[in-house]
C-alpha positions as CSV (number, residue, x, y, z in Angstrom):
1,X,-10.2,49.4,-8.6
2,X,-10.9,47.0,-11.4
3,X,-9.4,43.5,-11.0
4,X,-8.6,41.5,-14.1
5,X,-8.4,37.7,-14.2
6,X,-4.6,38.0,-14.5
7,X,-4.4,40.1,-11.4
8,X,-6.5,37.6,-9.4
9,X,-4.4,34.7,-10.7
10,X,-1.2,36.4,-9.7
11,X,-2.6,37.3,-6.3
12,X,-3.7,33.7,-5.7
13,X,-0.3,32.4,-6.8
14,X,1.5,34.7,-4.5
15,X,-0.8,33.7,-1.6
16,X,-0.4,30.0,-2.4
17,X,3.4,30.3,-2.3
18,X,3.2,32.0,1.0
19,X,0.9,29.3,2.4
20,X,3.0,26.5,1.0
21,X,6.1,27.9,2.8
22,X,4.3,27.8,6.1
23,X,4.5,24.2,7.4
24,X,2.3,23.1,10.3
25,X,4.0,21.5,13.4
26,X,2.6,18.1,12.2
27,X,4.0,18.6,8.8
28,X,7.4,19.6,10.2
29,X,7.4,16.5,12.4
30,X,6.5,14.2,9.5
31,X,9.3,15.8,7.4
32,X,11.8,15.3,10.2
33,X,10.7,11.6,10.6
34,X,11.0,11.0,6.9
35,X,14.5,12.5,6.8
36,X,15.5,10.3,9.7
37,X,14.2,7.3,7.9
38,X,16.1,8.2,4.8
39,X,19.3,8.6,6.8
40,X,18.7,5.3,8.5
41,X,18.2,3.6,5.1
42,X,21.5,5.1,3.9
43,X,23.4,4.0,7.0
44,X,22.0,0.5,6.8
45,X,22.9,0.3,3.2
46,X,26.4,1.6,3.8
47,X,26.9,-1.0,6.6
48,X,25.8,-3.8,4.3
49,X,22.7,-4.6,6.4
50,X,20.3,-4.1,3.5
51,X,20.5,-4.0,-0.3
52,X,20.3,-0.9,-2.5
53,X,16.8,-1.9,-3.5
54,X,15.7,-2.2,0.1
55,X,17.2,1.2,0.9
56,X,15.3,2.7,-2.1
57,X,12.1,1.1,-0.9
58,X,12.6,2.7,2.6
59,X,13.4,6.0,1.0
60,X,10.3,5.8,-1.2
61,X,8.2,5.1,1.9
62,X,9.7,8.1,3.6
63,X,8.9,10.2,0.6
64,X,5.3,9.0,0.7
65,X,5.0,10.0,4.3
66,X,6.4,13.4,3.5
67,X,4.0,13.8,0.6
68,X,1.0,12.8,2.7
69,X,1.9,15.4,5.3
70,X,2.1,18.1,2.6
71,X,-1.2,17.0,1.2
72,X,-3.3,19.3,3.5
73,X,-1.4,22.4,2.4
74,X,-1.5,21.4,-1.3
75,X,-5.2,20.7,-1.2
76,X,-5.9,24.1,0.3
77,X,-3.8,26.0,-2.2
78,X,-5.3,24.1,-5.1
79,X,-8.8,24.9,-3.9
80,X,-7.9,28.6,-3.8
81,X,-6.4,28.5,-7.3
82,X,-9.5,26.7,-8.7
83,X,-11.8,29.3,-7.1
84,X,-9.9,32.1,-8.9
85,X,-10.1,30.4,-12.3
């Protein structure tokens, strides 16, 4: 069977999507912690304990935590895509 570059790229893309959907337990825990942090920021803002800007900063920090946890998976899939190209 002859594989073309397009076939390899499509296969790598499908594999990377499958891997991206599988979160490790550590990644799941980080996502849950980040979501809890975002909820806490919203609750504190609604209660008047912090300003909108402070809530935004807390939510940005939570997003950074989530992005850092996802970094391992993203790096692995990017490496596979580069190997195909």
